[in-house]
C-alpha positions as CSV (number, residue, x, y, z in Angstrom):
1,X,39.0,-68.9,-19.1
2,X,36.6,-67.6,-16.4
3,X,34.8,-64.6,-17.9
4,X,32.8,-63.7,-14.8
5,X,33.2,-60.3,-13.2
6,X,35.2,-60.5,-10.0
7,X,33.1,-59.9,-6.9
8,X,35.3,-57.0,-5.8
9,X,34.4,-55.1,-9.0
10,X,30.7,-56.2,-9.0
11,X,29.8,-54.6,-5.7
12,X,30.6,-51.0,-6.6
13,X,28.7,-51.4,-9.9
14,X,25.6,-52.7,-8.1
15,X,25.8,-49.9,-5.6
16,X,26.0,-47.3,-8.3
17,X,22.9,-48.8,-10.0
18,X,21.0,-48.7,-6.7
19,X,21.9,-45.1,-5.9
20,X,21.2,-43.9,-9.4
21,X,23.2,-41.4,-11.4
22,X,24.9,-38.6,-9.4
23,X,24.1,-35.0,-10.3
24,X,26.7,-33.1,-12.3
25,X,28.3,-29.9,-10.8
26,X,26.3,-27.9,-13.4
27,X,23.0,-29.5,-12.3
28,X,23.8,-28.9,-8.6
29,X,24.4,-25.2,-9.3
30,X,21.5,-24.6,-11.6
31,X,19.3,-21.8,-10.1
32,X,15.7,-22.5,-9.2
33,X,13.1,-21.5,-11.8
34,X,11.8,-17.9,-11.0
35,X,8.5,-18.0,-9.2
36,X,5.4,-16.4,-10.8
37,X,3.6,-14.3,-8.2
38,X,-0.1,-13.9,-8.7
39,X,-1.4,-10.5,-7.5
40,X,-5.0,-9.6,-7.1
41,X,-6.4,-6.1,-7.3
42,X,-9.9,-4.6,-7.4
43,X,-9.6,-2.6,-10.6
44,X,-12.2,-0.1,-9.6
45,X,-10.5,2.4,-7.3
46,X,-8.7,5.0,-9.4
47,X,-6.0,6.3,-9.4
48,X,-4.8,3.4,-7.2
49,X,-6.1,0.6,-9.3
50,X,-8.5,0.7,-12.3
51,X,-9.0,-1.0,-15.7
52,X,-7.8,0.3,-19.0
53,X,-9.0,-2.0,-21.7
54,X,-8.6,-5.4,-20.2
55,X,-5.5,-4.6,-18.2
56,X,-5.3,-3.4,-14.6
57,X,-3.5,0.0,-14.3
58,X,-2.8,2.6,-11.6
59,X,-0.5,3.5,-8.8
60,X,-0.6,0.1,-7.1
61,X,-0.1,-1.8,-10.4
62,X,3.0,0.3,-11.2
63,X,4.3,-0.2,-7.7
64,X,3.6,-4.0,-7.9
65,X,5.6,-4.3,-11.1
66,X,8.5,-2.4,-9.4
67,X,8.3,-4.7,-6.3
68,X,8.4,-7.8,-8.6
69,X,11.4,-6.5,-10.5
70,X,13.2,-5.9,-7.1
71,X,12.2,-9.5,-6.0
72,X,13.4,-10.9,-9.4
73,X,10.1,-12.7,-10.0
74,X,7.5,-12.8,-12.8
75,X,4.2,-11.4,-11.7
76,X,0.7,-11.6,-13.1
77,X,-2.1,-9.3,-12.1
78,X,-5.8,-10.3,-11.9
79,X,-8.9,-8.5,-10.8
80,X,-11.3,-9.6,-8.0
81,X,-14.3,-7.8,-6.7
82,X,-13.7,-6.2,-3.3
83,X,-16.1,-8.4,-1.4
84,X,-14.3,-11.7,-0.8
85,X,-10.9,-10.6,-1.9
86,X,-9.3,-11.9,1.3
87,X,-11.3,-15.1,1.0
88,X,-9.8,-15.6,-2.4
89,X,-6.3,-15.2,-1.1
90,X,-6.9,-17.8,1.6
91,X,-8.4,-20.1,-1.0
92,X,-5.1,-20.0,-2.9
93,X,-6.7,-18.2,-5.9
94,X,-3.7,-15.8,-5.9
95,X,-0.6,-15.1,-3.8
96,X,-0.9,-11.5,-2.8
97,X,-3.4,-8.6,-2.7
98,X,-2.6,-5.0,-3.8
99,X,-5.9,-3.3,-3.7
100,X,-5.6,-0.4,-1.2
101,X,-6.0,-3.0,1.6
102,X,-5.5,-1.0,4.8
103,X,-3.8,-2.7,7.7
104,X,-6.3,-3.3,10.5
105,X,-6.2,-5.4,13.7
106,X,-9.2,-7.4,12.5
107,X,-7.6,-8.3,9.2
108,X,-4.4,-9.2,11.0
109,X,-6.2,-12.1,12.6
110,X,-6.8,-13.6,9.1
111,X,-3.8,-12.6,7.0
112,X,-0.3,-11.2,7.1
113,X,0.8,-7.8,5.8
114,X,4.0,-6.5,4.3
115,X,5.5,-3.2,5.2
116,X,3.3,-0.2,4.4
117,X,3.6,1.0,0.8
118,X,1.4,4.0,1.0
119,X,-0.5,6.3,3.4
120,X,-2.6,9.2,2.3
121,X,-1.9,11.8,5.1
122,X,-4.5,14.2,6.5
123,X,-4.0,17.9,6.0
124,X,-5.5,21.3,7.0
125,X,-6.4,23.8,4.3
126,X,-7.3,27.4,4.8
127,X,-7.7,30.6,2.8
128,X,-4.6,31.8,1.0
129,X,-4.3,34.9,3.2
130,X,-4.8,33.1,6.5
131,X,-2.5,34.1,9.3
132,X,-2.4,30.5,10.6
133,X,1.1,29.1,10.4
134,X,1.1,26.5,13.1
135,X,-1.5,23.6,13.2
136,X,-0.6,22.2,16.6
137,X,-3.5,21.7,19.0
138,X,-2.3,24.7,21.1
139,X,-2.0,27.0,18.1
140,X,-5.5,26.2,16.9
141,X,-7.3,26.7,20.2
142,X,-10.3,29.0,19.6
143,X,-10.2,28.3,15.8
144,X,-13.1,26.8,13.9
145,X,-12.3,23.6,12.0
146,X,-14.7,21.8,9.6
147,X,-14.6,18.2,8.7
148,X,-16.8,15.2,7.7
149,X,-19.2,14.0,10.4
150,X,-18.5,10.5,11.6
151,X,-15.1,10.4,10.0
152,X,-11.7,9.5,11.4
153,X,-10.9,13.2,11.0
154,X,-13.8,14.2,13.3
155,X,-12.7,11.6,15.9
156,X,-9.1,12.8,15.7
157,X,-10.1,16.5,16.2
158,X,-12.4,15.6,19.2
159,X,-9.5,13.7,20.8
160,X,-6.5,15.9,19.9
161,X,-7.9,19.4,19.5
162,X,-10.1,20.1,22.6
163,X,-9.6,23.8,22.4
164,X,-10.9,24.2,18.8
165,X,-14.5,24.6,17.7
166,X,-15.3,21.6,15.5
167,X,-18.0,21.7,12.9
168,X,-19.0,18.6,11.0
169,X,-20.6,18.3,7.6
170,X,-22.3,15.5,5.7
171,X,-19.9,16.1,2.7
172,X,-16.4,17.5,2.4
173,X,-17.7,19.9,-0.3
174,X,-19.9,21.5,2.2
175,X,-17.0,22.2,4.6
176,X,-15.0,23.5,1.6
177,X,-17.8,25.9,0.8
178,X,-17.9,27.3,4.3
179,X,-14.2,27.8,4.2
180,X,-14.5,29.6,0.9
181,X,-17.1,32.0,2.3
182,X,-15.1,32.5,5.5
183,X,-17.5,30.8,7.9
184,X,-14.7,28.5,9.3
185,X,-11.0,28.9,9.6
186,X,-9.8,25.5,8.4
187,X,-10.9,22.2,6.9
188,X,-9.3,18.9,7.9
189,X,-9.5,16.0,5.4
190,X,-7.4,13.5,3.6
191,X,-4.8,15.2,1.4
192,X,-5.9,13.5,-1.8
193,X,-9.5,14.8,-1.6
194,X,-8.3,18.3,-0.5
195,X,-5.8,18.4,-3.4
196,X,-8.6,17.8,-5.8
197,X,-10.6,20.7,-4.3
198,X,-7.5,23.0,-4.5
199,X,-7.0,22.3,-8.2
200,X,-10.7,23.1,-8.9
201,X,-12.0,26.6,-9.9
202,X,-13.4,27.2,-6.4
203,X,-10.2,25.9,-4.7
204,X,-8.1,28.8,-6.0
205,X,-9.1,30.6,-2.8
206,X,-7.2,28.3,-0.6
207,X,-4.0,26.4,0.2
208,X,-2.7,23.6,2.4
209,X,-1.7,25.2,5.7
210,X,-0.1,22.1,7.3
211,X,-0.4,18.5,8.4
212,X,-1.5,17.4,11.9
213,X,0.8,15.3,14.1
214,X,1.0,11.6,13.1
215,X,-1.7,9.6,14.8
216,X,-1.9,5.9,14.0
217,X,-4.7,5.4,16.5
218,X,-7.1,7.4,14.3
219,X,-5.5,7.2,10.9
220,X,-4.2,3.6,11.0
221,X,-1.0,2.1,9.8
222,X,-1.5,2.6,6.0
223,X,-1.9,0.2,3.1
224,X,0.3,-2.9,2.5
225,X,0.5,-6.1,0.5
226,X,-1.9,-8.7,1.9
227,X,-0.4,-12.2,2.2
228,X,-1.2,-15.6,3.7
229,X,0.3,-16.0,7.1
230,X,2.2,-19.2,6.1
231,X,4.0,-17.4,3.2
232,X,6.7,-16.0,5.5
233,X,9.4,-16.1,2.8
234,X,7.2,-14.2,0.3
235,X,6.4,-11.6,3.0
236,X,10.1,-11.1,3.6
237,X,10.8,-10.7,-0.1
238,X,8.1,-8.1,-0.5
239,X,9.4,-6.2,2.6
240,X,12.9,-6.1,1.1
241,X,11.5,-5.0,-2.3
242,X,9.5,-2.2,-0.7
243,X,12.6,-1.0,1.1
244,X,14.7,-1.1,-2.1
245,X,12.1,0.6,-4.3
246,X,11.6,3.4,-1.7
247,X,15.4,3.8,-1.3
248,X,16.5,3.9,-4.9
249,X,14.1,6.6,-6.1
250,X,11.8,4.3,-8.0
251,X,8.9,4.8,-5.6
252,X,9.0,8.6,-5.9
253,X,9.1,8.5,-9.7
254,X,6.0,6.3,-9.7
255,X,4.2,8.4,-7.1
256,X,4.8,11.6,-9.0
257,X,2.7,10.2,-11.8
258,X,-0.3,10.1,-9.6
259,X,0.1,12.5,-6.6
260,X,1.9,15.8,-5.9
261,X,2.5,14.9,-2.3
262,X,4.5,12.2,-0.4
263,X,2.6,9.0,0.3
264,X,5.3,7.0,2.2
């Protein structure tokens, strides 16, 4: 009896051995392993990012965790000194930066940015009994406004408030003192610094009068996640996460822990 395998049966067997075992349906549908995203922060800029024990904490850390939850990824946070933080990103030491990295044209030539996740707005403060209700350029013509010399606030006032008398000071505290004693009508500064003054003993004299018109030319586009230009998929995932966290109320709950004003 001939016990050899017929050639018509041998060919499919050999083809199967050559191709290797086929994937089962379960293997084909198995989801990819979740990616670990490494996020660098400075850890020295409270309340945005700072160290508590050996762990980074702060507004940006809480936001970063919320973004990662929305992305569905595991994230690790590490610290890097400010100098060279972009260089470390480009050298693949981590995947993203959340360290109050402002969006600038110069930085755009090196890295990509997500959507903005915070902006500290400028504001005018005046004495509590001030009669100023409108902070438009026309309404403040003839008024005396104090701000920090050489700052974006000074440049903004020079460009947008030609009818106002502008006084500049070496320190914001000096402008606040002149406001307190009635030597000037208003002070223009960033809302975070002004809020700190208003909650001090001396600041009980005064209140926020209003915010000037938006001006990206002088105040920039805000702060965003820094990413490598080639990581387009990661940028899109962060953008969607930022939109989701801002839309579902998570952002405002986190922001309220650190600031009593909107930072979107």
